[in-house]
C-alpha positions in Angstrom: -289.1 201.9 -45.4 -290.5 204.5 -43.1 -292.1 203.5 -39.8 -292.7 205.4 -36.4 -290.3 208.4 -36.4 -291.1 209.4 -32.9 -288.4 210.9 -31.0 -287.9 210.5 -27.4 -285.3 211.4 -24.7 -282.7 209.0 -23.9 -280.5 210.3 -20.9 -276.9 209.4 -20.7 -277.6 207.4 -17.5 -280.2 205.4 -19.6 -277.8 204.8 -22.3 -275.2 203.6 -19.8 -277.6 201.3 -18.0 -278.5 199.5 -21.3 -274.7 199.4 -22.1 -273.9 197.6 -18.8 -277.0 195.3 -19.0 -275.9 194.1 -22.6 -272.1 193.7 -21.7 -273.5 191.7 -18.7 -275.5 189.3 -21.1 -273.2 186.7 -22.9 -274.0 187.0 -26.5 -271.4 185.0 -28.6 -272.3 184.2 -32.0 -275.4 181.9 -32.0 -276.3 182.8 -28.5 -277.6 186.5 -29.1 -281.3 186.0 -28.4 -281.3 187.2 -24.7 -279.4 190.4 -25.7 -281.7 190.9 -28.5 -284.6 190.7 -26.2 -283.1 193.4 -24.1 -282.6 195.6 -27.0 -286.3 195.1 -28.0 -287.6 196.0 -24.6 -285.5 199.2 -24.7 -287.2 200.4 -28.0 -290.5 199.3 -26.8 -290.2 201.4 -23.7 -289.6 204.5 -25.9 -292.5 203.7 -28.1 -290.7 202.4 -31.1 -291.9 199.7 -33.6 -289.3 196.9 -33.1 -289.2 193.1 -33.7 -286.7 190.1 -34.0 -286.7 188.8 -37.5 -286.3 185.2 -38.7 -282.5 185.0 -38.3 -282.5 186.9 -34.8 -281.8 190.4 -36.1 -283.4 193.4 -34.0 -285.2 195.5 -36.6 -286.5 199.1 -35.6 -287.3 200.9 -39.0 -288.3 204.5 -39.0 -286.7 207.6 -40.8 -284.6 205.9 -43.5 -282.5 209.1 -44.1 -279.9 207.1 -42.2 -279.7 203.7 -40.7 -277.8 203.2 -37.5 -276.6 199.5 -37.4 -274.0 197.3 -35.5 -273.8 193.7 -34.4 -275.3 192.0 -31.3 -272.9 189.1 -31.1 -269.4 189.0 -29.5 -266.6 186.5 -29.6 -266.6 184.0 -26.8 -264.7 184.8 -23.5 -265.5 185.7 -20.0 -264.3 189.0 -18.6 -265.9 189.8 -15.3 -268.1 192.9 -15.7 -267.3 195.9 -13.6 -267.3 199.8 -13.8 -263.8 200.9 -12.5 -263.6 204.6 -11.2 -260.5 206.1 -12.7 -259.9 209.9 -11.8 -262.5 211.8 -13.7 -263.7 208.8 -15.8 -265.2 205.5 -15.5 -264.1 202.3 -17.3 -266.5 199.4 -18.2 -264.8 196.1 -18.4 -266.4 193.1 -20.1 -266.5 191.0 -23.4 -268.1 193.0 -26.1 -267.8 196.6 -24.4 -265.6 197.6 -27.4 -266.5 195.0 -30.1 -269.1 195.9 -30.6 -271.8 196.3 -27.8 -270.3 199.8 -27.0 -271.1 201.0 -30.6 -274.3 198.9 -30.7 -275.8 200.8 -27.7 -274.5 204.2 -28.9 -276.4 203.6 -32.1 -279.7 202.4 -30.2 -279.5 205.5 -28.0 -278.9 208.1 -30.9 -281.7 206.1 -33.1 -284.3 206.7 -30.3 -283.3 210.2 -29.8 -283.6 211.2 -33.5 -286.3 208.8 -34.9 -284.0 207.2 -37.5 -283.8 203.6 -38.6 -281.8 201.0 -36.4 -280.9 197.4 -36.8 -278.8 195.0 -34.4 -277.6 192.3 -36.5 -276.3 188.8 -35.6 -273.5 186.6 -36.6 -270.9 189.3 -37.8 -268.2 187.6 -35.9 -268.4 184.3 -38.1 -270.2 184.8 -41.4 -272.4 188.1 -41.3 -275.5 186.1 -41.6 -277.4 188.7 -40.0 -276.4 191.6 -42.4 -276.8 189.3 -45.5 -280.2 188.4 -44.4 -281.0 192.0 -43.7 -280.0 193.4 -47.1 -281.9 190.7 -48.8 -285.0 191.1 -46.8 -285.3 195.0 -47.2 -287.1 196.3 -50.2 -284.8 199.3 -50.7 -281.5 200.8 -49.5 -281.5 203.5 -46.8 -280.5 206.9 -47.9 -277.2 206.4 -45.7 -275.6 204.0 -43.4 -273.5 204.3 -40.0 -272.3 200.8 -39.3 -271.1 200.5 -35.6 -267.6 199.2 -34.9 -264.9 200.9 -32.7 -263.0 203.6 -34.3 -262.7 205.9 -31.2 -265.0 208.8 -30.6 -262.8 210.9 -33.0 -262.4 208.3 -35.8 -264.3 207.8 -39.0 -263.8 204.4 -40.7 -263.9 204.7 -44.6 -262.4 201.6 -45.7 -262.1 197.8 -45.0 -260.2 195.1 -46.9 -262.2 192.3 -48.3 -262.0 188.6 -47.5 -261.7 185.3 -49.5 -261.8 182.0 -47.4 -261.3 178.4 -48.6 -260.3 174.9 -47.8 -257.5 173.0 -49.5 -257.7 169.5 -49.8 -255.1 166.9 -51.0 -254.5 163.0 -50.9 -251.4 161.2 -51.7 -250.2 157.4 -51.5 -249.0 156.1 -48.3 -245.3 155.1 -48.3 -242.1 154.8 -46.2 -241.3 158.4 -44.9 -237.8 157.9 -46.3 -239.1 158.3 -49.8 -238.2 161.5 -51.7 -241.8 161.9 -53.2 -243.8 164.7 -51.5 -246.9 163.7 -49.7 -250.3 165.4 -49.3 -249.1 167.6 -46.2 -246.0 168.7 -48.2 -248.2 169.6 -51.1 -250.5 171.8 -48.9 -247.5 173.5 -47.4 -245.8 174.0 -50.9 -249.1 175.5 -52.4 -249.6 178.0 -49.6 -245.9 179.0 -49.5 -246.3 179.8 -53.2 -249.4 181.7 -52.5 -247.4 183.8 -49.7 -244.6 184.3 -52.2 -247.0 185.6 -54.9 -248.6 188.1 -52.8 -245.6 189.1 -50.6 -245.8 193.0 -50.1 -243.2 195.7 -50.3 -241.2 196.7 -47.4 -242.9 200.1 -47.2 -246.3 199.1 -48.7 -249.0 199.8 -46.0 -250.6 196.8 -44.9 -254.2 198.1 -46.0 -253.0 198.0 -49.5 -251.5 194.4 -49.6 -252.9 191.1 -50.1 -252.1 189.2 -46.8 -252.4 185.5 -46.4 -253.2 183.3 -43.3 -253.4 179.7 -42.8 -256.0 179.3 -39.9 -256.3 175.5 -39.5 -254.5 172.5 -40.8 -254.8 168.7 -40.4 -253.0 165.9 -42.0 -251.7 162.4 -41.5 -252.1 158.8 -42.7 -255.8 157.8 -43.4 -257.6 155.4 -41.3 -257.1 152.6 -43.8 -253.5 153.3 -43.9 -253.4 153.4 -47.7 -252.9 157.2 -48.2 -251.8 160.4 -46.7 -254.4 163.3 -46.4 -254.2 167.0 -45.7 -256.8 169.7 -45.3 -256.0 173.3 -44.7 -258.4 176.2 -44.2 -256.9 179.7 -45.5 -257.9 183.3 -45.7 -256.5 186.0 -47.9 -257.4 189.8 -47.3 -258.0 191.7 -50.3 -257.4 195.6 -50.5 -259.7 197.9 -52.4 -257.4 198.3 -55.4 -258.1 194.5 -56.2 -261.2 192.4 -56.4 -261.9 189.1 -54.9 -262.1 187.2 -58.0 -258.5 188.4 -59.2 -256.9 187.3 -56.0 -258.8 184.0 -56.1 -257.5 183.3 -59.6 -254.0 184.2 -58.6 -254.1 181.8 -55.5 -255.6 179.1 -57.8 -252.8 179.6 -60.6 -250.2 178.4 -57.9 -251.9 175.2 -57.3 -250.3 172.2 -58.9 -251.7 169.2 -56.8 -255.0 169.2 -54.8 -258.1 171.3 -54.9 -259.2 174.2 -53.1 -262.9 175.2 -52.4 -263.8 178.8 -51.8 -266.5 179.3 -49.2 -266.4 183.0 -48.3 -266.2 186.0 -50.5 -266.4 189.5 -49.0 -265.5 192.6 -51.3 -263.3 195.3 -50.2 -264.7 198.7 -49.6 -263.3 202.2 -49.6 -265.7 205.2 -49.2 -264.8 208.7 -50.1 -264.3 211.2 -47.3 -266.3 213.7 -49.1 -269.8 212.1 -48.8 -272.4 213.9 -46.8 -272.1 211.2 -44.1 -268.4 211.7 -43.6 -268.9 215.5 -43.7 -271.6 215.1 -41.0 -269.2 213.1 -38.8 -266.4 215.7 -39.1 -268.7 218.6 -38.1 -270.1 216.6 -35.2 -266.8 215.5 -33.9 -265.2 219.1 -34.0 -268.6 220.2 -32.2 -267.4 217.8 -29.2 -264.1 219.5 -29.2 -262.1 216.8 -31.0 -260.2 216.6 -34.3 -261.6 213.9 -36.7 -259.4 211.0 -37.8 -259.9 209.1 -41.1 -259.4 205.4 -40.7 -258.9 202.4 -42.8 -259.1 199.0 -41.3 -257.2 195.8 -42.5 -260.1 193.5 -41.3 -263.5 193.2 -42.6 -267.0 194.2 -41.2 -270.6 194.2 -42.0 -270.0 197.5 -43.9 -268.5 195.4 -46.7 -271.7 193.6 -46.9 -273.9 196.7 -47.0 -271.4 198.5 -49.6 -271.6 195.4 -51.7 -275.6 195.5 -51.8 -276.5 199.3 -51.4 -275.3 202.2 -53.3 -275.5 204.7 -50.8 -272.8 206.7 -48.6 -271.7 205.1 -45.6 -269.1 205.0 -42.9 -268.2 202.8 -39.8 -268.1 204.4 -36.4 -268.2 203.6 -32.7 -266.5 204.3 -29.4 -263.6 202.0 -28.2 -260.1 201.2 -28.9 -260.0 198.7 -31.8 -256.7 197.2 -30.5 -258.9 195.8 -27.7 -261.2 193.8 -30.0 -261.3 190.2 -28.7 -258.7 191.0 -26.2 -258.6 189.5 -22.6 -258.6 193.2 -21.2 -261.4 194.6 -23.3 -262.7 197.7 -21.7 -264.3 201.0 -22.6 -264.2 204.5 -21.3 -267.8 205.5 -20.4 -266.9 209.2 -21.0 -266.1 208.3 -24.7 -269.1 206.3 -24.9 -271.2 209.4 -24.0 -269.4 211.6 -26.4 -270.1 209.0 -29.2 -273.6 209.2 -28.5 -273.9 212.8 -28.8 -271.9 212.8 -32.1 -274.2 210.0 -33.6 -277.2 212.2 -32.5 -275.7 215.3 -34.3 -274.9 213.3 -37.5 -278.4 211.6 -37.6 -280.1 215.0 -37.0 -277.8 216.5 -39.8 -278.8 213.7 -42.2 -282.5 214.0 -41.4 -282.3 217.8 -42.2 -283.3 218.5 -38.6 -281.4 221.8 -37.4 -282.8 221.9 -34.0 
């Protein structure tokens, strides 16, 4: 897929202006359209082919030697947008500044400067519907992918754990609470306690290498007709690259004695080699900016999991920002770090294009 590969200049001031504009536009999952339109305006202003696809993704195909992509949506939450002067730096406060509008805009600026492909996808914070649609709608994989999430300007993220999410449901006969027989609520708690025990990690085992378990919602009580006790529990298990989602699912189901569980979301883990041409290009580019590269593994999941499951090509995740501020009430981004990340992405894209200028 190769379209207009024209390169045009995007100044640091232009990139910062786009960043502040997009952080100022609320874009929680499902409400990305206004932010997507602002991105389209940016690409059109630089003579790039661009459109919004059927699910709301911003698509700007060009030189497919590398695809720069990040997500448009943020989690909910209002943080007053302001640029704070702090010594020799400026700090942008606002929801999405770190996760992941900062990486998104850095990708957009670098894509215009170098003429490589770009995609801003929707729905990452909920179900990755944008990236799932994107991989199904493309006719082939790009030669390489850089996914945008905060890693710090010096960080190269190579791995993410996978995810399996499900809903447990149980029903038991109603009766006096003095009866010793367990009710549906106890069955739910007992099953999940058994799952937690099964996957309990060693004291010194890194979290990235463990299966971790988390109940995320539970409801239970006597039914409306008073004849039964019902329990529903939503759960998640994070899957390390040493295992696969099906193995973890089977182990969790093996602990099931009462009730049923329906699995709704399955995302495979991913771990990329530090020796791919993409990782090497980042190490060189980061050092050229006077920093020492860090290799990062993250305990959550991202759209990189979706891309790695669909495309057999080298990829990393990269972007400005401290990931500890993801979804936080004090989310903020150093603008000098943002500037450096744009320069690093430009160097990487030119390297992967074979452009030595």
